C-alpha positions as a printed NumPy array, in Angstrom:
array([[ 15.804,   2.027, -32.748],
       [ 16.144,   0.109, -29.488],
       [ 16.871,   1.869, -26.233],
       [ 18.227,   0.743, -22.9  ],
       [ 15.683,   0.035, -20.147],
       [ 13.823,  -2.823, -18.518],
       [ 13.073,  -5.807, -20.742],
       [  9.395,  -6.411, -21.336],
       [  7.961,  -9.888, -21.12 ],
       [  6.461, -10.806, -24.468],
       [  3.741, -12.782, -22.744],
       [  2.348,  -9.71 , -20.948],
       [  0.061,  -7.288, -22.755],
       [ -2.212,  -4.412, -21.787],
       [ -5.697,  -4.072, -23.215],
       [ -8.431,  -1.428, -22.79 ],
       [-11.532,  -2.598, -20.955],
       [-14.872,  -1.04 , -20.108],
       [-13.551,  -0.323, -16.604],
       [-10.062,   0.986, -17.436],
       [ -7.023,  -0.985, -18.495],
       [ -6.578,  -4.727, -18.405],
       [ -3.348,  -6.687, -18.228],
       [ -3.098, -10.23 , -19.51 ],
       [ -0.305, -12.696, -18.826],
       [ -0.622, -15.178, -21.628],
       [  2.507, -17.258, -21.004],
       [  2.157, -21.022, -21.597],
       [  2.616, -21.768, -17.894],
       [  0.191, -19.189, -16.572],
       [ -2.792, -17.244, -17.848],
       [ -3.868, -14.403, -15.568],
       [ -6.037, -11.402, -16.325],
       [ -6.088,  -8.403, -13.995],
       [ -7.853,  -5.059, -14.162],
       [ -6.342,  -1.719, -13.189],
       [ -7.738,   1.803, -13.216],
       [ -4.706,   3.993, -13.936],
       [ -1.418,   3.864, -15.822],
       [  0.632,   4.1  , -12.606],
       [ -0.929,   0.852, -11.387],
       [ -0.545,  -0.709, -14.827],
       [  3.152,   0.206, -14.922],
       [  3.732,  -1.359, -11.502],
       [  2.049,  -4.568, -12.661],
       [  4.046,  -4.626, -15.893],
       [  7.329,  -4.038, -14.054],
       [  6.569,  -6.843, -11.594],
       [  5.73 ,  -9.165, -14.501],
       [  8.915,  -8.261, -16.377],
       [ 11.1  ,  -8.808, -13.313],
       [  9.442, -12.155, -12.62 ],
       [ 10.054, -13.146, -16.247],
       [ 13.831, -12.701, -15.893],
       [ 14.12 , -16.148, -14.306],
       [ 12.337, -17.879, -17.2  ],
       [ 14.311, -20.089, -19.58 ],
       [ 13.039, -20.159, -23.152],
       [ 12.772, -23.645, -24.668],
       [ 15.936, -24.492, -26.562],
       [ 17.992, -21.701, -24.95 ],
       [ 20.917, -22.294, -22.609],
       [ 20.482, -19.123, -20.536],
       [ 17.582, -17.47 , -18.724],
       [ 15.881, -14.315, -20.002],
       [ 17.767, -12.306, -17.376],
       [ 21.145, -13.705, -18.395],
       [ 20.451, -12.995, -22.063],
       [ 19.338,  -9.477, -21.145],
       [ 22.578,  -8.802, -19.276],
       [ 24.5  ,  -9.566, -22.491],
       [ 22.19 ,  -7.542, -24.755],
       [ 21.711,  -4.434, -22.628],
       [ 25.196,  -2.871, -23.096],
       [ 24.692,  -3.041, -26.891],
       [ 21.545,  -0.88 , -26.87 ],
       [ 21.476,   2.826, -27.688],
       [ 21.008,   5.078, -24.662],
       [ 17.918,   7.265, -24.301],
       [ 18.206,  10.903, -25.473],
       [ 19.107,  13.484, -22.829],
       [ 15.841,  15.406, -23.365],
       [ 12.506,  13.66 , -23.158],
       [ 10.267,  13.835, -26.229],
       [  7.164,  15.943, -25.614],
       [  4.312,  13.839, -26.933],
       [  1.532,  15.919, -25.368],
       [ -1.428,  17.305, -27.273],
       [ -2.818,  20.746, -26.495],
       [ -6.324,  22.144, -26.011],
       [ -7.948,  25.397, -24.885],
       [-11.158,  24.456, -23.04 ],
       [-13.438,  26.875, -21.218],
       [-14.062,  26.399, -17.495],
       [-17.734,  25.743, -16.735],
       [-19.818,  26.984, -13.794],
       [-18.711,  24.015, -11.654],
       [-15.007,  24.832, -12.205],
       [-14.543,  21.875, -14.532],
       [-13.002,  21.664, -17.991],
       [-13.935,  18.961, -20.472],
       [-11.001,  17.252, -22.186],
       [-11.466,  14.169, -24.377],
       [-14.979,  13.622, -22.948],
       [-13.793,  13.65 , -19.323],
       [-13.94 ,  16.509, -16.829],
       [-11.162,  17.914, -14.633],
       [-11.364,  20.531, -11.877],
       [ -9.528,  23.856, -11.741],
       [ -9.643,  26.648,  -9.105],
       [-13.106,  28.207,  -8.818],
       [-11.735,  31.676,  -9.604],
       [-11.287,  30.535, -13.226],
       [-14.973,  29.725, -13.836],
       [-16.028,  31.075, -17.234],
       [-12.471,  31.631, -18.477],
       [-10.458,  29.799, -21.116],
       [ -7.415,  27.815, -20.027],
       [ -4.722,  25.895, -21.871],
       [ -4.285,  22.177, -21.334],
       [ -1.481,  19.747, -22.141],
       [ -2.814,  16.24 , -22.696],
       [ -0.33 ,  13.49 , -22.   ],
       [ -0.755,   9.748, -21.907],
       [ -0.685,   9.775, -18.104],
       [ -1.355,  13.331, -16.973],
       [ -3.412,  16.389, -17.789],
       [ -1.811,  19.718, -16.881],
       [ -3.837,  22.923, -17.038],
       [ -2.345,  26.421, -17.219],
       [ -3.697,  29.956, -17.069],
       [ -1.836,  33.246, -17.221],
       [  1.485,  31.515, -17.749],
       [  1.329,  29.315, -14.64 ],
       [  0.13 ,  25.822, -13.853],
       [ -3.21 ,  25.828, -12.029],
       [ -4.108,  22.112, -12.012],
       [ -2.598,  18.709, -12.604],
       [ -4.605,  15.479, -12.846],
       [ -3.945,  11.857, -13.624],
       [ -5.562,  11.337, -17.013],
       [ -8.876,   9.542, -17.046],
       [ -9.541,   6.925, -19.708],
       [-12.958,   6.068, -21.003],
       [-15.767,   8.619, -21.211],
       [-17.757,  10.905, -18.921],
       [-15.512,  10.57 , -15.886],
       [-14.705,  13.375, -13.437],
       [-11.501,  14.107, -11.548],
       [-12.132,  16.768,  -8.895],
       [ -9.616,  18.024,  -6.334],
       [-10.961,  19.557,  -3.133],
       [ -8.218,  22.186,  -2.996],
       [ -9.728,  23.807,  -6.1  ],
       [-12.974,  24.505,  -4.21 ],
       [-11.667,  25.819,  -0.872],
       [-12.466,  29.401,  -1.893],
       [-16.164,  28.462,  -1.879],
       [-16.053,  27.637,   1.834],
       [-15.828,  31.358,   2.661],
       [-19.11 ,  32.032,   0.841],
       [-20.923,  28.704,   1.169],
       [-19.436,  26.62 ,   4.016],
       [-21.873,  23.726,   3.624],
       [-21.61 ,  23.507,  -0.135],
       [-18.846,  20.916,  -0.201],
       [-20.354,  18.398,   2.209],
       [-21.824,  16.203,  -0.549],
       [-19.545,  17.298,  -3.385],
       [-17.765,  15.026,  -5.861],
       [-14.456,  16.611,  -4.848],
       [-14.898,  15.641,  -1.182],
       [-16.068,  12.128,  -2.077],
       [-12.975,  11.604,  -4.235],
       [-10.733,  13.017,  -1.498],
       [-12.123,  10.377,   0.848],
       [-11.556,   7.658,  -1.752],
       [ -7.913,   8.753,  -2.095],
       [ -7.427,   8.482,   1.672],
       [ -6.644,  12.193,   2.002],
       [ -9.534,  13.068,   4.319],
       [ -8.774,  11.784,   7.854],
       [-11.46 ,  11.264,  10.49 ],
       [-10.309,  14.323,  12.442],
       [-11.442,  16.498,   9.508],
       [-14.988,  15.131,   9.893],
       [-14.891,  15.93 ,  13.602],
       [-13.808,  19.493,  12.824],
       [-16.539,  19.726,  10.17 ],
       [-19.216,  18.702,  12.7  ],
       [-17.972,  21.315,  15.189],
       [-18.145,  24.001,  12.512],
       [-21.681,  22.976,  11.535],
       [-22.828,  23.018,  15.179],
       [-21.329,  26.461,  15.766],
       [-22.58 ,  28.004,  12.508],
       [-26.008,  26.336,  12.406],
       [-26.983,  25.453,  16.018],
       [-30.62 ,  24.999,  14.973],
       [-29.802,  23.02 ,  11.873],
       [-29.661,  23.997,   8.214],
       [-32.581,  24.527,   5.917]])
């Protein structure tokens, strides 16, 4: 059953690659292949391709794709009021590094949950993790194998016991990559190190 929404250009298709997801524009006038890491980026690329395709005129047709779409759209069935829950579920155990393994990838949770079992909802785009009836972590789903998604906020409790433990952590490295660790935080970090370990760490 068709539903109302954006038209999708038939010439655009997404394919899995060794580095994430690939998008191919195989239209007769243009052949472009791009690589993207996450579904959010893929969706933006697909939407841009679909909108660009609205101006195209199919051979033998009088109207453009956009004009034909304007006629067809009112005839489509509307989407249901409630979204269909297509998530899978799992009950992984949190390891000593506060990570859970889901579909051969690892995701961080608060350090207080180390050693405990949690419940996870596995969606196409997101992984949500719950414990004790409340959500404790939410990650963009990783595709491929043996990846790690670590959020620094899950490890802040460790700073009270081991202040220097996060300096070279995966969580901090990923926070930098996301642009969520400004330079002023590094300045503050250096001041803390100088005040706590004036003679250097061993």
